[in-house]
Backbone as a chain_set.jsonl record, in Angstrom:
{"seq": "MDIIETPTFTRQIIEIMSDDEYSELQRVLIKKPDSGKIIRGSGGIRKLRWASKGHGKRGGARILYFWFVTPRKLLMLFAFPKNVQADLNHKQLKILKQLVQEEYT", "coords": {"N": [[84.842, 93.986, 90.78], [85.108, 91.802, 93.499], [86.293, 92.268, 96.799], [87.663, 90.486, 99.332], [88.359, 90.196, 102.735], [90.473, 88.572, 105.037], [89.955, 88.013, 108.555], [92.358, 88.428, 109.966], [93.88, 89.952, 108.159], [92.329, 92.298, 108.088], [92.66, 93.292, 110.718], [95.409, 93.779, 110.662], [95.803, 95.631, 108.535], [94.54, 97.93, 109.385], [96.302, 98.852, 111.289], [98.487, 99.485, 109.754], [97.968, 101.3, 107.623], [96.161, 104.274, 106.566], [92.597, 104.835, 105.997], [92.265, 106.132, 103.538], [94.686, 105.525, 102.249], [94.426, 102.756, 102.068], [92.173, 102.592, 100.439], [93.26, 103.571, 98.068], [95.123, 101.531, 97.524], [93.308, 99.426, 97.054], [92.043, 100.413, 94.723], [94.189, 100.336, 92.913], [94.724, 97.563, 92.83], [92.312, 96.588, 91.827], [92.329, 97.634, 89.247], [94.672, 96.486, 88.271], [95.101, 93.517, 88.979], [97.163, 91.678, 88.889], [99.406, 92.851, 89.894], [101.059, 92.236, 92.113], [103.856, 90.075, 92.81], [103.957, 86.592, 92.202], [104.434, 84.339, 94.814], [106.842, 81.917, 95.013], [105.976, 78.502, 95.261], [103.645, 78.92, 96.634], [101.14, 78.401, 95.682], [99.932, 80.348, 94.203], [99.643, 82.689, 95.657], [100.123, 86.147, 95.996], [102.581, 88.755, 96.436], [102.712, 92.096, 97.219], [104.573, 95.012, 97.152], [104.083, 97.905, 98.939], [104.143, 101.347, 99.115], [104.46, 103.048, 102.1], [103.31, 105.881, 103.906], [105.854, 108.193, 104.097], [107.827, 106.241, 104.02], [108.344, 104.955, 101.593], [108.568, 102.382, 98.973], [110.46, 100.387, 99.676], [110.688, 100.492, 102.47], [108.131, 100.227, 103.176], [104.878, 98.697, 103.318], [104.003, 95.207, 103.106], [101.844, 93.38, 101.186], [99.827, 90.612, 101.08], [98.023, 88.603, 98.91], [95.407, 86.789, 97.164], [94.473, 86.228, 93.888], [91.552, 85.525, 92.334], [90.823, 84.668, 89.204], [88.472, 83.958, 87.797], [85.54, 83.547, 89.517], [85.873, 87.125, 89.373], [87.71, 87.998, 91.942], [89.403, 89.274, 94.804], [91.321, 88.074, 97.372], [92.256, 89.21, 100.323], [94.907, 88.533, 102.307], [97.093, 88.878, 104.217], [99.077, 91.315, 105.882], [101.921, 93.345, 106.437], [104.29, 95.57, 107.936], [107.479, 96.244, 106.528], [109.536, 96.827, 108.294], [108.932, 95.372, 110.511], [108.821, 92.715, 109.759], [110.647, 91.096, 107.319], [109.972, 89.211, 105.39], [107.719, 86.448, 104.707], [107.855, 83.522, 106.736], [108.487, 79.994, 106.179], [106.531, 78.442, 107.495], [104.409, 80.278, 107.918], [103.71, 80.861, 105.258], [102.859, 78.351, 104.4], [100.562, 78.009, 105.984], [98.922, 80.097, 104.997], [98.612, 79.283, 102.319], [97.242, 76.872, 102.682], [94.912, 77.873, 103.872], [93.753, 79.331, 101.735], [93.267, 77.213, 99.927], [91.544, 75.473, 101.395], [89.455, 77.026, 102.492], [88.55, 78.922, 100.647], [88.455, 78.013, 98.01]], "CA": [[85.611, 92.951, 91.441], [84.874, 91.69, 94.939], [87.481, 92.19, 97.65], [87.358, 89.782, 100.573], [89.46, 90.299, 103.697], [90.488, 87.668, 106.181], [89.959, 88.798, 109.798], [93.739, 88.799, 110.283], [94.248, 91.06, 107.28], [91.613, 93.503, 108.526], [93.347, 93.805, 111.909], [96.743, 94.253, 110.299], [95.785, 96.788, 107.638], [94.139, 99.087, 110.196], [97.512, 99.319, 111.966], [99.53, 99.835, 108.791], [97.675, 102.442, 106.751], [94.902, 105.004, 106.738], [91.514, 104.428, 105.101], [92.55, 106.678, 102.206], [95.77, 104.732, 101.66], [93.888, 101.435, 101.731], [91.303, 102.785, 99.271], [94.146, 103.676, 96.904], [95.611, 100.177, 97.277], [92.215, 98.68, 96.433], [91.873, 100.906, 93.345], [95.301, 99.815, 92.114], [94.555, 96.121, 92.638], [91.158, 96.359, 90.952], [92.775, 97.932, 87.88], [95.764, 95.592, 87.868], [95.19, 92.51, 90.04], [98.402, 90.906, 88.815], [100.501, 93.744, 90.309], [101.971, 91.55, 93.022], [104.593, 88.928, 92.282], [103.568, 85.305, 92.778], [105.447, 83.759, 95.698], [107.126, 80.543, 94.615], [105.53, 77.46, 96.168], [102.508, 79.385, 97.435], [99.861, 78.077, 95.071], [99.375, 81.526, 93.54], [99.58, 83.87, 96.531], [100.947, 87.244, 95.485], [103.099, 89.735, 97.396], [102.838, 93.426, 96.651], [105.237, 96.035, 97.966], [103.27, 99.119, 98.918], [104.807, 102.464, 99.787], [103.75, 103.637, 103.232], [103.599, 107.302, 104.083], [107.148, 108.502, 104.692], [108.766, 105.119, 103.997], [108.605, 104.458, 100.248], [108.277, 100.957, 98.78], [111.403, 99.511, 100.386], [110.408, 100.477, 103.901], [106.686, 100.254, 103.335], [104.119, 97.514, 103.707], [103.91, 94.054, 102.224], [100.453, 92.954, 101.122], [99.696, 89.282, 100.495], [96.653, 88.393, 98.452], [95.193, 85.765, 96.148], [93.577, 86.728, 92.846], [90.722, 84.55, 91.633], [90.541, 85.256, 87.902], [87.045, 83.731, 87.587], [84.988, 84.89, 89.363], [86.852, 88.179, 89.69], [87.765, 88.261, 93.388], [90.698, 89.395, 95.465], [91.298, 87.642, 98.762], [93.327, 89.89, 101.047], [95.302, 87.536, 103.294], [98.063, 89.199, 105.267], [99.781, 92.575, 105.636], [102.887, 93.65, 107.482], [105.317, 96.545, 107.564], [108.776, 95.595, 106.334], [110.415, 97.0, 109.456], [108.55, 94.367, 111.509], [109.143, 91.401, 109.217], [111.081, 91.29, 105.935], [109.282, 88.278, 104.511], [107.051, 85.352, 105.404], [108.638, 82.307, 106.906], [107.886, 78.831, 105.517], [105.326, 78.033, 108.222], [103.35, 81.25, 107.621], [103.303, 80.664, 103.871], [102.119, 77.085, 104.35], [99.247, 78.268, 106.585], [98.138, 80.907, 104.059], [98.297, 78.437, 101.169], [96.213, 75.945, 103.141], [93.704, 78.672, 104.062], [93.176, 79.591, 100.411], [92.791, 75.955, 99.36], [90.467, 74.846, 102.159], [88.351, 77.908, 102.855], [88.105, 79.855, 99.61], [88.374, 77.443, 96.655]], "C": [[85.287, 92.98, 92.93], [86.213, 91.596, 95.663], [87.054, 91.6, 98.982], [88.58, 89.885, 101.476], [89.351, 89.189, 104.733], [90.464, 88.539, 107.441], [91.365, 89.264, 110.193], [94.174, 89.993, 109.448], [93.597, 92.358, 107.751], [92.296, 94.123, 109.736], [94.692, 94.429, 111.542], [96.695, 95.548, 109.496], [95.389, 98.058, 108.376], [95.361, 99.699, 110.884], [98.536, 99.91, 110.998], [99.239, 101.104, 108.004], [96.317, 103.057, 107.033], [93.847, 104.456, 105.772], [91.773, 104.908, 103.677], [93.65, 105.885, 101.5], [95.264, 103.358, 101.233], [92.952, 101.526, 100.529], [92.131, 102.876, 97.992], [94.717, 102.31, 96.535], [94.537, 99.349, 96.575], [92.012, 99.109, 94.98], [92.963, 100.345, 92.426], [95.097, 98.333, 91.823], [93.354, 95.792, 91.759], [91.555, 96.59, 89.492], [93.795, 96.912, 87.374], [95.989, 94.52, 88.943], [96.448, 91.65, 90.002], [99.626, 91.74, 89.196], [101.525, 93.046, 91.196], [102.655, 90.375, 92.351], [104.119, 87.659, 92.978], [104.74, 84.759, 93.592], [105.632, 82.294, 95.31], [106.673, 79.555, 95.692], [104.299, 77.811, 96.978], [101.156, 78.987, 96.868], [99.18, 79.289, 94.447], [99.23, 82.759, 94.404], [100.577, 84.903, 96.013], [101.39, 88.161, 96.618], [103.306, 91.051, 96.665], [103.564, 94.323, 97.637], [104.429, 97.309, 97.827], [103.958, 100.203, 99.727], [103.923, 103.005, 100.9], [104.18, 105.083, 103.368], [104.95, 107.49, 104.772], [108.178, 107.391, 104.626], [109.152, 104.677, 102.591], [108.339, 102.967, 100.162], [109.184, 100.052, 99.606], [111.114, 99.416, 101.872], [108.931, 100.407, 104.205], [106.096, 98.923, 103.758], [104.241, 96.416, 102.66], [102.477, 93.547, 102.328], [100.414, 91.603, 100.423], [98.241, 89.047, 100.14], [96.616, 87.278, 97.421], [94.173, 86.303, 95.171], [92.871, 85.559, 92.183], [90.326, 85.196, 90.308], [89.054, 85.131, 87.581], [86.505, 83.008, 88.804], [86.022, 85.917, 89.824], [86.766, 88.537, 91.174], [89.214, 88.431, 93.807], [90.508, 88.978, 96.912], [92.511, 88.249, 99.451], [93.683, 89.03, 102.261], [96.087, 88.076, 104.481], [98.755, 90.503, 104.896], [100.75, 92.823, 106.779], [103.843, 94.729, 107.002], [106.675, 95.844, 107.477], [109.681, 95.735, 107.548], [110.078, 96.029, 110.585], [108.984, 92.976, 111.058], [109.505, 91.587, 107.742], [110.311, 90.412, 104.96], [108.569, 87.23, 105.353], [108.031, 84.216, 105.63], [107.859, 81.144, 106.277], [106.566, 78.42, 106.176], [104.155, 78.978, 107.92], [102.815, 81.059, 106.205], [102.462, 79.403, 103.721], [100.701, 77.274, 104.897], [98.368, 79.064, 105.623], [97.716, 80.097, 102.839], [97.164, 77.476, 101.517], [94.881, 76.669, 103.329], [93.005, 78.929, 102.732], [92.552, 78.32, 99.854], [91.559, 75.417, 100.074], [89.25, 75.734, 102.366], [87.768, 78.698, 101.687], [88.066, 79.281, 98.201], [87.452, 76.254, 96.633]], "O": [[85.203, 94.046, 93.541], [87.141, 90.934, 95.2], [86.193, 92.145, 99.671], [89.707, 89.684, 101.026], [88.267, 88.904, 105.241], [90.908, 89.687, 107.4], [91.533, 90.373, 110.699], [94.769, 90.937, 109.968], [94.252, 93.399, 107.804], [92.494, 95.337, 109.785], [95.057, 95.485, 112.058], [97.473, 96.466, 109.757], [95.85, 99.145, 108.032], [95.445, 100.917, 111.042], [99.355, 100.743, 111.387], [100.143, 101.897, 107.742], [95.447, 102.443, 107.651], [94.168, 103.709, 104.847], [91.529, 104.175, 102.718], [93.558, 105.609, 100.304], [95.627, 102.857, 100.169], [92.942, 100.628, 99.687], [91.752, 102.325, 96.959], [94.787, 101.969, 95.354], [94.828, 98.649, 95.605], [91.828, 98.264, 94.104], [92.685, 99.933, 91.3], [95.279, 97.895, 90.687], [93.385, 94.807, 91.021], [91.161, 95.828, 88.609], [93.78, 96.526, 86.205], [96.942, 94.599, 89.718], [96.764, 90.967, 90.977], [100.753, 91.378, 88.861], [102.728, 93.252, 91.039], [102.106, 89.756, 91.44], [103.906, 87.648, 94.19], [105.879, 84.722, 93.126], [104.67, 81.527, 95.286], [106.948, 79.742, 96.877], [103.939, 77.088, 97.907], [100.128, 79.213, 97.507], [97.977, 79.259, 94.189], [98.739, 83.784, 93.93], [101.707, 84.581, 95.646], [100.691, 88.33, 97.617], [103.979, 91.115, 95.637], [103.211, 94.385, 98.815], [104.125, 97.74, 96.714], [104.31, 99.996, 100.888], [102.773, 103.376, 100.666], [105.29, 105.453, 102.984], [105.164, 107.009, 105.885], [109.294, 107.56, 105.118], [110.209, 104.071, 102.419], [107.936, 102.346, 101.145], [108.724, 99.061, 100.172], [111.282, 98.351, 102.467], [108.523, 100.516, 105.361], [106.728, 98.133, 104.458], [104.541, 96.669, 101.493], [101.965, 93.315, 103.424], [100.909, 91.463, 99.305], [97.343, 89.262, 100.955], [97.644, 86.874, 96.877], [93.116, 86.784, 95.578], [93.502, 84.71, 91.553], [89.573, 86.169, 90.295], [88.438, 86.1, 87.139], [86.987, 81.917, 89.105], [86.937, 85.592, 90.58], [85.878, 89.274, 91.603], [90.123, 87.821, 93.246], [89.619, 89.485, 97.596], [93.648, 87.854, 99.196], [92.848, 88.823, 103.142], [95.774, 87.759, 105.629], [98.993, 90.764, 103.717], [100.445, 92.548, 107.94], [104.171, 94.801, 105.818], [106.971, 94.952, 108.272], [110.506, 94.86, 107.809], [110.862, 95.882, 111.522], [109.451, 92.166, 111.859], [108.73, 92.183, 106.994], [110.029, 90.823, 103.834], [108.788, 87.135, 106.561], [108.924, 83.978, 104.817], [106.702, 81.306, 105.891], [105.601, 78.09, 105.488], [103.034, 78.521, 107.693], [101.604, 81.091, 105.985], [101.467, 79.396, 102.996], [99.745, 76.751, 104.326], [97.193, 78.741, 105.452], [96.581, 80.215, 102.378], [96.236, 77.292, 100.73], [93.832, 76.13, 102.98], [91.79, 78.759, 102.625], [91.426, 78.349, 99.359], [90.624, 74.951, 99.423], [88.125, 75.237, 102.41], [86.606, 79.101, 101.736], [87.681, 79.99, 97.271], [87.258, 75.643, 95.582]]}, "num_chains": 1, "name": "protein.A"}
């Protein structure tokens, strides 16, 4: 499976987790790409709760991605720690949905 990162995601994930933690996240998503719950009204964007070191799932990171079933690709869109932002607002979700539709499909 190919994993594609948006530039924004790359900047965010570097701040949130170590290389080893990110490698583990990738392994999990490759094995089970439907792990994240689909966000209603997003056009298929998924949100995965990921336990950060010392925080657990509830206080950990939120990973937003889009899974292309065929061809097998994961598009890593956005990442944020829950203590910074609990969820996406409507405007952010709209931008991500548009990005997937216009740039990657």
